C-alpha positions in Angstrom: 81.1 56.1 -108.9 84.2 57.9 -110.0 84.9 59.3 -113.4 88.7 58.9 -113.7 88.9 61.5 -116.6 87.9 64.2 -114.1 91.1 63.6 -112.1 94.9 64.0 -112.6 96.9 61.0 -113.6 98.5 60.9 -110.1 95.0 60.9 -108.4 93.8 58.2 -110.8 96.6 55.9 -109.9 96.1 56.6 -106.2 92.3 55.9 -106.4 92.7 52.7 -108.5 95.5 51.3 -106.4 93.0 51.4 -103.5 90.0 50.0 -105.4 88.6 46.5 -105.4 86.5 46.9 -108.6 86.9 48.8 -111.8 84.1 48.9 -114.3 83.6 50.5 -117.7 83.2 50.1 -121.4 85.9 48.4 -123.4 88.8 50.8 -123.9 92.2 52.0 -122.9 91.1 53.0 -119.4 91.5 49.4 -118.4 95.2 49.9 -118.4 94.5 51.1 -114.8 94.2 47.4 -113.8 98.0 47.3 -113.7 97.8 49.2 -110.4 94.8 47.4 -109.0 95.5 45.2 -105.9 95.9 41.6 -107.0 92.6 39.7 -106.8 90.4 42.8 -107.6 87.5 42.6 -110.0 87.5 43.9 -113.5 84.0 44.4 -115.2 83.9 45.2 -118.9 80.8 46.5 -120.6 80.7 45.1 -124.1 78.5 45.7 -127.1 76.4 42.5 -127.6 76.5 41.2 -131.1 79.6 43.1 -132.1 82.2 42.0 -129.6 82.0 38.3 -128.9 85.7 37.4 -129.7 87.8 40.2 -128.2 89.4 38.7 -125.1 92.3 41.1 -124.6 90.9 42.4 -121.3 90.2 38.9 -120.0 93.8 37.9 -120.8 95.2 41.1 -119.2 93.1 40.7 -116.0 94.0 37.0 -115.8 97.7 37.6 -116.2 97.6 40.2 -113.4 95.7 37.9 -111.0 92.3 39.7 -111.2 88.8 38.4 -111.5 87.3 39.3 -114.9 83.6 39.7 -115.6 81.7 41.2 -118.5 78.2 42.4 -119.4 76.9 42.6 -122.9 75.0 45.8 -123.5 73.0 47.2 -126.3 74.6 49.7 -128.7 72.6 52.9 -129.4 73.4 53.0 -133.1 74.7 56.5 -132.8 78.2 55.8 -133.8 79.1 54.3 -137.2 82.4 52.8 -136.0 81.9 49.1 -135.1 82.4 48.5 -131.4 82.7 52.2 -130.6 79.1 53.1 -129.9 77.4 54.4 -126.8 76.0 51.7 -124.5 72.6 51.1 -123.0 73.2 49.1 -119.8 70.5 46.9 -118.3 70.6 48.1 -114.7 69.0 45.0 -113.3 71.6 42.8 -115.0 74.4 45.1 -113.9 73.2 45.0 -110.3 73.0 41.2 -110.3 76.5 41.0 -111.7 77.9 43.4 -109.1 76.1 41.7 -106.2 77.8 38.5 -107.2 81.3 39.9 -107.2 83.6 38.6 -104.4 83.7 42.1 -102.7 79.9 42.4 -102.7 78.9 39.0 -101.4 76.4 39.3 -98.7 75.2 42.8 -99.5 71.4 43.3 -99.7 70.0 43.8 -103.2 
């Protein structure tokens, strides 16, 4: 796992341009998909119940030739700004999603 914010912009671009999957919560960090190799996978973590209609990352990934996936997560209720909360990710659901991505086909669970 890589935390892009811990690296310089140049290093971020270098790492993402060599990646086959990017994953994270909905946000501006997904602009990195512009340098992903075509056909890569984009996985968005979304807050279930608050974010059913926001398809901007799907549209962006689709227009760039990437595969788009999402996982609804539970918000923690810590943040009062809708859609801007911390997320609790179901690790079993995330594992299942990742193992079904094109780049992970055939890997043992």
